[in-house]
C-alpha positions in Angstrom: 0.0 0.0 0.0 1.4 3.4 -1.1 1.1 6.3 1.3 1.3 10.1 0.0 2.2 13.2 2.0 3.1 16.6 1.3 6.3 18.1 2.7 7.0 21.8 2.9 10.5 22.7 3.7 13.3 25.2 3.1 16.9 24.2 2.6 18.5 26.7 5.1 16.3 25.4 8.0 18.7 23.4 10.5 15.6 21.5 11.8 14.9 20.3 8.3 18.4 19.2 7.9 18.3 17.4 11.3 15.2 15.7 10.2 16.8 14.4 6.9 18.2 11.0 7.8 15.1 9.9 9.9 12.6 11.2 7.2 14.6 9.3 4.7 14.2 6.1 6.8 10.3 6.7 6.9 10.2 7.0 3.2 12.1 3.7 2.7 10.0 2.0 5.3 6.6 2.9 4.1 7.6 3.3 0.6 6.2 6.9 0.9 5.2 9.2 -2.1 6.6 12.4 -1.1 5.3 15.7 -2.7 8.3 17.9 -2.1 7.3 21.5 -1.7 10.1 23.9 -1.1 8.4 27.2 -0.1 9.1 30.8 1.0 9.2 30.7 4.7 9.5 34.4 5.3 6.1 34.6 3.6 4.4 32.7 6.4 6.7 34.2 9.1 5.3 37.6 8.1 1.8 36.4 8.6 2.4 34.8 12.0 4.5 37.4 13.3 7.5 35.2 13.7 10.7 37.1 13.3 13.7 36.0 11.3 16.3 34.6 13.6 18.7 37.6 13.9 15.8 39.8 14.8 14.5 37.6 17.6 15.3 38.5 21.3 18.8 37.5 22.5 17.2 35.0 25.0 15.4 33.1 22.2 18.5 33.2 20.0 20.6 31.8 22.7 17.9 29.0 23.5 17.9 28.2 19.8 21.6 27.5 19.8 21.2 25.4 22.9 18.6 23.3 21.3 20.6 22.9 18.1 23.6 21.7 20.0 21.5 19.2 22.1 19.9 17.8 18.9 23.3 17.7 17.1 24.7 15.7 19.9 21.6 13.4 20.4 21.4 12.6 16.7 25.3 12.5 16.3 25.0 14.8 13.2 27.7 17.2 12.0 26.2 20.8 12.3 27.9 24.2 12.6 25.8 26.2 15.1 26.7 29.4 13.4 27.4 28.6 9.7 29.6 30.8 7.6 27.0 32.0 5.3 24.1 32.4 7.7 21.5 33.6 7.0 21.3 32.1 3.4 18.8 32.9 0.7 16.6 30.0 0.3 15.3 30.6 -3.2 18.3 29.4 -5.3 18.5 25.9 -3.9 14.8 25.7 -3.8 14.5 26.6 -7.6 17.3 24.0 -8.2 15.3 21.2 -6.4 12.0 22.2 -8.2 13.9 22.1 -11.5 15.2 18.6 -10.7 11.7 17.5 -9.6 10.2 18.9 -12.8 12.9 17.0 -14.7 11.5 13.9 -13.4 14.0 12.9 -10.8 13.9 11.8 -7.2 15.2 14.8 -5.2 15.7 13.5 -1.6 19.5 13.1 -1.9 19.8 16.4 -3.7 17.8 18.1 -1.0 19.7 16.6 1.9 23.1 17.4 0.2 22.2 21.0 0.0 21.3 21.0 3.6 24.5 19.3 4.6 26.6 21.5 2.5 25.3 24.5 4.2 25.1 23.2 7.8 28.0 20.8 8.0 30.4 21.9 5.2 30.5 25.6 5.3 29.3 26.0 1.8 27.3 29.0 0.3 24.1 27.5 -1.0 23.0 30.8 -2.7 26.0 30.5 -4.9 25.3 29.1 -8.4 28.6 27.4 -8.7 28.1 25.6 -5.5 24.6 24.4 -6.3 25.7 23.2 -9.7 28.7 21.4 -8.3 26.7 19.6 -5.7 24.1 18.4 -8.2 26.8 17.3 -10.6 28.4 15.0 -7.9 25.1 13.3 -7.3 24.8 12.5 -11.0 22.6 15.4 -12.2 23.5 17.8 -15.0 23.9 20.8 -12.7 24.2 23.3 -15.4 21.0 22.2 -17.0 19.2 22.1 -13.8 20.4 25.7 -13.2 19.2 27.0 -16.6 15.8 25.4 -16.0 15.6 26.8 -12.4 15.2 30.3 -13.7 12.3 29.5 -16.0 8.7 30.4 -15.5 7.6 26.9 -14.8 10.1 26.7 -11.7 9.3 30.1 -10.4 5.6 29.5 -10.7 5.8 26.2 -8.8 7.9 27.9 -6.0 5.1 30.6 -5.8 2.3 28.1 -5.8 4.0 26.2 -3.0 4.3 29.2 -0.9 0.7 30.1 -1.4 -0.5 26.7 -0.7 1.4 26.7 2.5 -0.1 29.8 3.6 -3.7 28.5 2.8 -2.9 25.3 4.6 -1.9 26.8 7.7 2.0 25.9 7.5 3.8 28.1 9.8 7.3 26.7 9.8 9.8 24.0 8.3 9.9 21.2 8.2 6.2 20.5 8.0 4.6 17.4 6.8 0.8 17.1 5.9 -0.5 13.5 5.9 -4.1 12.9 5.3 -4.9 16.6 6.1 -3.1 16.2 9.5 -0.2 18.8 10.0 3.1 17.7 11.7 5.4 20.6 12.3 9.0 20.3 13.5 11.9 17.4 13.3 10.6 16.3 16.7 7.1 15.2 15.4 8.4 12.7 13.2 7.5 9.9 15.7 3.9 11.2 15.6 4.1 11.2 11.8 5.3 7.5 11.9 2.5 6.6 14.2 -0.1 8.3 11.9 1.2 6.1 8.9 1.5 2.9 11.0 -2.3 3.4 12.0 -3.2 3.2 8.5 -1.6 0.0 7.8 
């Protein structure tokens, strides 16, 4: 039995990066059909009153770093708490992923590679050459993906994902919607797993 879910995410999110390996296990465990939907997080932040990280009160910024450190250690994943190119523009990587998806490829490994490049390898994921190089190393034609990534079809899908996220009450990343039930945050993956299991 195939299970389908919608996945709203942004590459520069550390929580999305931390969710990556565990979500990949769920995909393989349940043969999930994932509708990958990179979207413009600042748009939903503006609607909910959530401030960008660097505009948040110092207490909240400090706690965020503490939580990232704890999860990094708990999951035993490499993660630079304050990456060199922070904050990054999410759009270029999102456009590359949508381009890859429209090409007909499976994009989970590419999405995770972009996240790892940013959070663990100190790479600039807003840089075209970096995005192309990472795609090439995974067997894609990075140059062709980039050329397609600036076309109307890709930009339109990114816009549609963002508008759809607003309409479906998505307010952060990562967010999964399974059978119209919203699961927000990498620490909700266990609940998503239970929801899928309940349908078996």
